[in-house]
C-alpha positions in Angstrom: 0.0 -13.5 10.7 -2.2 -13.7 7.6 -0.1 -13.6 4.5 -1.0 -15.0 1.1 1.1 -17.9 -0.3 4.0 -16.7 -2.4 7.2 -17.8 -4.1 10.6 -16.2 -3.4 13.3 -15.8 -6.0 16.4 -14.3 -4.6 19.1 -13.1 -7.1 21.6 -11.7 -4.7 22.3 -11.5 -0.9 21.0 -8.7 1.3 23.3 -5.6 1.1 21.5 -2.7 2.7 19.4 -1.9 5.8 16.6 -0.4 3.7 14.8 -1.7 0.6 12.6 -0.5 -2.2 9.3 -2.4 -2.6 7.6 -2.3 -6.0 4.0 -3.7 -6.2 3.1 -4.5 -9.8 1.0 -6.6 -12.1 1.7 -6.8 -15.8 3.3 -3.4 -16.1 5.3 -4.5 -19.2 7.7 -1.9 -20.6 6.7 0.6 -17.9 8.4 -1.4 -15.1 11.4 -2.1 -17.3 11.9 1.6 -18.1 11.5 2.4 -14.4 14.1 -0.2 -13.4 16.5 1.1 -16.0 16.0 4.6 -14.6 16.6 3.3 -11.1 19.7 1.5 -12.2 21.2 4.5 -14.0 20.5 6.6 -10.9 22.2 4.1 -8.7 19.3 3.3 -6.4 20.8 -0.2 -5.9 23.7 1.5 -4.1 21.2 3.0 -1.5 18.7 0.1 -1.0 17.9 -3.4 -2.1 15.2 -3.6 -4.7 12.3 -6.1 -4.2 9.4 -6.8 -6.6 6.0 -7.5 -5.1 4.5 -9.2 -8.1 0.7 -10.0 -8.1 1.2 -12.7 -10.7 2.3 -11.1 -13.9 2.2 -13.2 -17.1 3.6 -10.6 -19.6 7.3 -11.6 -19.2 8.3 -8.3 -17.7 9.5 -9.9 -14.4 11.7 -12.6 -15.9 14.9 -13.2 -14.0 16.9 -12.0 -17.0 15.1 -8.6 -16.9 15.3 -8.2 -13.2 19.0 -9.2 -12.7 20.0 -6.9 -15.5 18.8 -4.0 -13.3 20.1 -5.2 -10.0 16.8 -6.4 -8.5 17.6 -8.4 -5.4 14.3 -10.4 -4.9 11.2 -11.3 -6.9 8.2 -12.2 -4.8 5.2 -13.8 -6.7 1.9 -13.9 -4.9 0.0 -17.1 -5.4 -2.7 -16.7 -2.8 -5.9 -14.6 -3.0 -6.1 -10.8 -2.8 -5.0 -7.8 -4.8 -2.7 -4.9 -3.9 -3.2 -5.2 -0.2 -2.2 -8.9 -0.4 0.9 -8.0 -2.4 1.9 -5.5 0.3 1.3 -8.0 3.1 3.5 -10.5 1.2 6.2 -8.0 0.7 6.2 -6.6 4.2 6.3 -10.1 5.7 9.4 -10.9 3.6 11.3 -7.7 4.3 10.7 -8.1 8.0 12.0 -11.7 7.9 15.1 -10.3 6.1 15.8 -7.8 8.9 15.3 -4.6 6.9 14.9 -1.4 9.0 12.4 0.2 6.6 11.0 0.2 3.1 10.2 2.7 0.3 7.2 1.7 -1.6 6.7 3.0 -5.2 4.4 1.9 -8.0 5.8 0.0 -10.9 4.2 2.1 -13.7 7.1 4.5 -14.3 5.2 7.7 -13.2 7.1 8.6 -10.1 10.3 10.5 -9.5 12.7 7.6 -8.6 15.3 10.3 -7.7 13.3 10.9 -4.5 14.1 7.5 -3.1 17.3 8.5 -1.2 15.3 11.3 0.5 12.8 8.8 1.8 15.6 6.7 3.1 17.2 9.6 4.8 13.9 10.4 6.5 13.7 6.8 7.7 17.2 7.0 9.1 16.2 10.2 10.9 13.5 8.3 12.8 10.4 9.0 10.8 8.0 6.1 10.7 5.7 7.1 7.8 6.7 9.4 5.0 4.1 10.3 2.4 5.3 11.5 -1.0 3.3 14.4 -2.2 3.0 16.2 -5.6 1.1 19.1 -3.9 3.6 20.6 -1.4 6.5 23.0 -2.2 9.0 21.2 -4.3 6.5 18.6 -5.6 5.2 18.6 -9.1 2.3 16.9 -11.0 2.4 16.6 -14.8 -0.5 15.9 -17.0 -2.7 14.9 -14.1 -6.2 14.2 -15.3 -8.6 16.9 -13.9 -11.0 14.2 -12.4 -8.1 12.6 -10.6 -6.8 15.9 -9.4 -10.2 17.0 -8.0 -10.7 13.6 -6.3 -7.3 13.6 -4.6 -7.2 17.3 -3.5 -10.9 17.8 -2.5 -12.2 14.4 -1.5 -9.6 11.7 -0.6 -6.9 13.8 1.1 -9.3 15.9 3.2 -11.2 12.7 4.2 -8.0 10.8 5.3 -6.6 13.9 7.0 -9.8 14.3 9.0 -9.7 10.7 10.2 -5.9 10.8 10.9 -5.9 14.3 12.6 -2.9 15.0 10.4 -2.9 17.1 7.3 -2.0 15.1 4.2 -2.0 16.5 0.7 -1.6 13.4 -1.5 -3.1 10.3 0.1 -3.7 8.2 -3.0 0.0 8.1 -3.8 1.6 4.7 -3.0 5.0 6.5 -2.9 5.9 6.1 0.8 8.6 5.4 3.4 7.6 3.0 6.2 9.6 2.0 9.2 10.1 -1.5 10.6 8.7 -0.2 13.9 5.4 0.8 12.2 5.1 -2.5 10.3 5.6 -4.5 13.5 3.3 -2.4 15.7 0.7 -4.8 17.1 -1.8 -2.0 17.5 -1.6 -1.5 13.7 -1.9 -5.2 13.0 -1.5 -5.1 9.2 -1.2 -8.8 8.6 -4.9 -9.5 8.3 -6.8 -10.8 5.2 -9.2 -7.9 5.5 -6.6 -5.9 3.8 -7.0 -7.2 0.3 -7.0 -4.2 -2.1 -6.5 -0.5 -1.3 -7.7 -0.7 2.3 -4.2 -1.1 3.8 -2.8 2.1 2.2 -5.6 4.2 3.6 -5.6 2.5 7.0 -1.9 3.0 7.5 -2.2 6.7 6.6 -4.9 7.1 9.3 -3.3 5.0 12.0 0.3 6.2 11.8 -0.4 9.6 13.4 -3.0 8.2 15.8 -0.4 5.7 17.1 2.0 8.6 17.8 4.4 7.7 15.1 6.6 10.3 13.4 4.9 11.3 10.2 5.8 13.7 7.4 5.3 14.5 3.7 8.1 15.1 1.2 7.9 16.5 -2.3 7.8 14.1 -5.2 6.9 14.3 -8.9 4.3 12.2 -10.7 4.0 12.5 -14.5 1.2 11.0 -16.5 1.7 10.4 -20.2 -0.2 12.6 -22.7 -3.4 11.2 -24.0 -5.7 8.7 -22.4 -4.9 8.1 -18.8 -3.5 4.6 -18.2 -5.1 3.2 -15.1 -6.2 -0.1 -13.6 -8.9 1.7 -11.6 -12.3 1.3 -13.2 -15.5 3.2 -12.5 -16.4 0.3 -10.1 -13.0 0.6 -8.6 -13.5 4.3 -7.8 -16.8 3.4 -6.1 -15.0 0.7 -4.0 -12.5 3.3 -3.0 -15.3 5.6 -1.7 -16.9 2.6 0.0 -13.5 1.7 1.7 -13.3 5.3 3.0 -16.8 5.0 4.5 -15.9 1.7 6.2 -12.7 3.3 7.5 -14.7 6.2 8.9 -16.9 3.8 10.9 -14.0 1.8 12.3 -14.4 -1.3 10.2 -10.6 -2.0 10.0 -9.6 -1.2 13.6 
C-alpha cells in the first residue's frame, strides 16, 4: 500500500458507520462557512467528519475551528503528491477505522451539503459509487462559468462515460459516495503513487462500472460566487487534465 506520510489528530471517537471526507488546501473562510453549514444541518448526526488536509498554513484547520463544528479527525499530509495523495491518505485512514463508506465533498463551500444524507442512504442500499450531478433532474448549477460548463458537458463527461461504458453527466465533481468494498477492491488498486493529482477521481469513475459495481448519479447543487471564478486549476492544470484523460484512454493507470 503506497500512502504518503501524514499526521493524525483525532478530536473524538468514531460514532458512525459512514464518514464525510473533505480534501482541502488553504480554503480559509470557505471551509469554515461550509463546516458551519454542515453543523447547523446536523451532518455530524449522520456521519463522522474527517478533513483530508494537503498542508494548509492559513489557520483554517486549527483544532479550535474544527472542534467547534464537530469535526472528528484532521489528517495532514506530509508526503509528496496533491489531491490524489490526499485521497489515498484519507481512504487508508477511514479503512483502518472500519468505516463502511465515505462521502467526499470539496472544502470550498460550493456544494449542497444537504445532499450528504442521500449519499449515505445510497451507500446503505448497496451502491458502491455514487456520483453527484448538477445536470440531472433535481440538480442545479448556479453561476457556472461557460467555459467550465462546456468542458464538463461536452468533453469530460462524454469522454469518461465512453471509457466507463456508463453514462455520467458530471464527472469533474468530487462530490461522491464510495463504498468500502470498492476502496478495498484489489482489481482497482487505488493505493499507488501514480495517483498523485486528479488521476484517481477519473480512474475510479471509469473502473467502478467496469468492475461490475453498483453505480448511480444523484442530483446535487453547485453554486459559484458571482464575479471572477475562484479556482486552483490553472491553464496548465487544464492541459494536465486532458493529458490525464489521454493516458487513461490508453490504459496507463490499469
